KEFI-510779 format. One record per residue: residue number from 1; residue in three letters; y, x, z of N, C-alpha, C in turn. Coordinates in steps of 0.05 Angstrom, whole numbers, m for minus. Each point is the difference from the previous one (the first is absolute). Layout:
BEGIN
PT   resi   resn     n_c2     n_c1     n_c3    ca_c2    ca_c1    ca_c3     c_c2     c_c1     c_c3
PT    NUM    ALA        Y        X        Z        Y        X        Z        Y        X        Z
...
***
This chain:
BEGIN
PT   resi   resn     n_c2     n_c1     n_c3    ca_c2    ca_c1    ca_c3     c_c2     c_c1     c_c3
PT      1    UNK     1719     1840     1891       m7      m23        7       21      m11       18
PT      2    UNK        5      m22        0       24      m14       21      m13       m1       30
PT      3    UNK       17        2       18       m8       m3       25       20      m20       15
PT      4    UNK      m12      m11       19       20      m20       18       m3       10       24
PT      5    UNK       30       13       11        1        4       21       18      m25       18
PT      6    UNK      m16       m6       19        9      m21       18       12       14       28
PT      7    UNK       23       m1        7        6       12       21       11      m15       23
PT      8    UNK      m16        5       26        2      m16       22       17       14       23
PT      9    UNK        8       m6       16       22        6       23        5      m17       21
PT     10    UNK        7        6       14        8      m11       29       30       m8        5
PT     11    UNK       10      m32       m6       22       m9       m5       18        3       26
PT     12    UNK      m14        1       27       18       m5       21        5       34        3
PT     13    UNK      m13       17       m3        6       28        2       15        9      m19
PT     14    UNK        3      m13      m28       22        6      m21       24      m11       11
PT     15    UNK       m2      m27       10       28       m4        7       11       19       24
PT     16    UNK      m16        5       13       13       19       27       16       24      m11
PT     17    UNK      m11        9      m25       16       21      m18       32       m1        4
PT     18    UNK        7      m33       m1       29        0      m14        3        1      m25
PT     19    UNK       33       m7        1        8        1      m28       m2       28      m14
PT     20    UNK        8       23       15       m5       28       m7      m21       10      m13
PT     21    UNK      m15      m11       23      m38       10       m9       m7      m17      m24
PT     22    UNK        8      m22       m2      m11      m17      m17       11        8      m32
PT     23    UNK       23       10        2       13        3      m21      m14       26      m11
PT     24    UNK       m2       25       21       m9       26       m8      m31       m8      m15
PT     25    UNK      m21      m20       11      m20       m4      m13        3       m9      m30
PT     26    UNK       14      m20        0        6      m12      m28       12       28      m18
PT     27    UNK       18       11        6        3       27      m13      m25       22       m7
PT     28    UNK      m20       m2       23      m19       15       m8      m22      m15      m25
PT     29    UNK        5      m21        3      m19      m17      m22       10        3      m29
PT     30    UNK       36        0       m2        6        4      m25       m4       29      m13
PT     31    UNK       m1       17       26       m6       30      m15      m24       m2       m4
PT     32    UNK      m20      m14        5      m34        8        3        2      m17      m31
PT     33    UNK       15      m23      m10       m5      m14      m21       11       16      m21
PT     34    UNK       21       12        5        9       18      m22      m19       23       m8
PT     35    UNK      m12       14       19      m24       20       m3      m21      m16      m13
PT     36    UNK       m9      m23       m1      m16      m13      m12        7       m5      m29
PT     37    UNK       22       m5       m1       14       m7      m32       m2       28      m15
PT     38    UNK       14       20       15       m6       29       m6      m27        7      m19
PT     39    UNK      m21      m11       20      m26        8      m13      m12      m22      m16
PT     40    UNK       16      m17      m12      m12      m28       m8      m20      m11       10
PT     41    UNK        0        2       26      m28      m17       15        7      m27       10
PT     42    UNK       24      m10        1       11      m23       10       m4      m23      m16
PT     43    UNK      m14      m20        1        6      m22      m16       12      m19        9
PT     44    UNK       m2       m7       35        9      m23       14        9       14       27
PT     45    UNK       20       m7       13        6        5       30       16      m19        7
PT     46    UNK      m11      m12       21       19      m25       14       m4       m5       29
PT     47    UNK       28       m4       13       m6       m5       32      m10      m26       m1
PT     48    UNK       m6       m9       19       m6      m29       m1       18      m19       33
PT     49    UNK        5      m17       m5       16      m17       22      m18       m1       17
PT     50    UNK        7       m5       28      m12        5       24      m27      m27        1
PT     51    UNK      m15        0       21      m23      m16        2       13      m28       m4
PT     52    UNK       17       m4       15       16      m30        6        5       m7      m25
PT     53    UNK        1        3      m20        9       m8      m30      m27       m2      m14
PT     54    UNK      m21        9       11      m27        0      m16      m18      m30        6
PT     55    UNK      m14       m6      m16      m17      m22        1      m27        7       m7
PT     56    UNK      m23       m7       10      m30        4      m10      m11      m24       m6
PT     57    UNK      m15        0      m21      m11      m24      m12      m34        3        6
PT     58    UNK      m11      m18       18      m29        3        3      m10      m25      m10
PT     59    UNK      m24        1       m1      m18      m21      m17      m23      m14       22
PT     60    UNK        5      m22        6      m16      m14       16      m23      m18      m19
PT     61    UNK      m17        9       m9      m13      m17      m24       15        3      m23
PT     62    UNK        7      m23       m9       20       m3      m26       24       m4        1
PT     63    UNK        7        1       34       27       m8        6       14       27       10
PT     64    UNK       25        6      m15       18       26        7       15      m13       26
PT     65    UNK       m1       26       20       16       m5       23       21       22       m3
PT     66    UNK       22       m6        5       23       21       m3       14        0       31
PT     67    UNK        2       22        7       10        9       34       22       20       m7
PT     68    UNK       11        5       21       23       14        3      m10       32       m1
PT     69    UNK       16       14      m12      m11       33        4      m26        7       m4
PT     70    UNK       m5       27        1      m26       11        7       m8       10       31
PT     71    UNK        8      m21       11        4        6       29      m30        7       10
PT     72    UNK      m10       24       m1      m26       11       13        8       12       24
PT     73    UNK      m24       m1       15       m1       20       28        4       27       m1
PT     74    UNK       20       10      m12        4       27        0       29        3       m7
PT     75    UNK        7       32        7       30        8        3       10        4      m28
PT     76    UNK      m18        8      m20        1        8      m30        9      m19      m17
PT     77    UNK       16       m6      m13        4      m20      m20        9       19      m23
PT     78    UNK       m7      m17      m24        9       10      m24       31       m3       m5
PT     79    UNK        7       28      m11       27        4       m4        8        7      m21
PT     80    UNK      m17        8      m18        6        9      m31      m23       11      m13
PT     81    UNK       10        8      m28      m24        0      m15        9       23      m21
PT     82    UNK      m16       20      m12        4       10      m25      m28       m5      m16
PT     83    UNK       11        1      m30      m24        8      m17        8       16      m17
PT     84    UNK      m19       22        1        0       30       m9      m22        3      m16
PT     85    UNK        9       10      m24      m22       17      m17       m3       25       m1
PT     86    UNK      m29        6       11       m7       23       10      m26       11      m17
PT     87    UNK        2       28       m6      m28        9      m14      m20        4       24
PT     88    UNK       m8       m5       18      m15        2       15        0      m14       29
PT     89    UNK      m25       m4       16       10      m12       26        6       26       19
PT     90    UNK        0       23      m13        7       23       17       32       m1        0
PT     91    UNK       12      m11      m27       28        7        0        7      m29       15
PT     92    UNK       m9      m24        0        1      m22       20        6        8       20
PT     93    UNK      m18       11       16       m1       11       31       19       15        6
PT     94    UNK        9       20      m22       20       21        3       24      m17        4
PT     95    UNK        6      m16      m17       28      m17        0       m4      m17       26
PT     96    UNK      m16      m10        9       m5      m18       19       16       15       30
PT     97    UNK      m13       22       m1        8       21       24       30        6       m3
PT     98    UNK       18      m11      m21       25       12       m4       16      m27       m2
PT     99    UNK      m11      m21       11       14      m25        4       18        4       23
PT    100    UNK       24       m4       m2       16        3       27       m6      m11       20
PT    101    UNK        1       15       25       m6      m13       22       17      m24       12
PT    102    UNK      m18      m19       10       17      m20       20      m24       m5       22
PT    103    UNK       15      m18       19      m15       m4       25      m26      m11       m8
PT    104    UNK      m20        9       12      m32      m14       m6      m10        1      m28
PT    105    UNK       13       19      m14       m3        0      m32      m29        5       m6
PT    106    UNK      m18      m17      m12      m22        0      m20        1       m2      m23
PT    107    UNK      m12        9      m14       m3        0      m37      m25       m6        1
PT    108    UNK       m4      m26      m19      m30       m4       m7       11        1      m34
PT    109    UNK      m24       20       m6        6        0      m32      m28      m13      m14
PT    110    UNK        4      m13      m19      m21       m9      m17       m3        1      m29
PT    111    UNK      m17       10      m14        4        4      m26        1      m33      m14
PT    112    UNK       14        1      m20        0      m28      m12      m20        0      m27
PT    113    UNK      m11      m22        4      m24       m2      m23       10       m1      m22
PT    114    UNK      m15       14      m18        1        3      m31       27       15      m10
PT    115    UNK       10       16       19       24       14       m8      m12       26      m10
***
């Protein structure tokens, strides 16, 4: 079954890490992705641009309304995703626990319907 892992974090705390801390975090994700490839688990893994580049489309009746970013009243923002092939929910949870740490990291995992 395929699982969607949504990675949320605190962009202000991440920025405070500085260039070296940020580079170390990216390297951790490269190693994590390599491990997933070796297991044959990775379908897709991507970092996302910051919320200032995002747009949200909501519907007011039949009229779409486009606004900047996913600006919610929260410190956590969506920063990346993985789509993984896992044999079970337990395996997905085990892999979610191994996602490289970043400030404020929250991993939401959801099975993808029909997979």
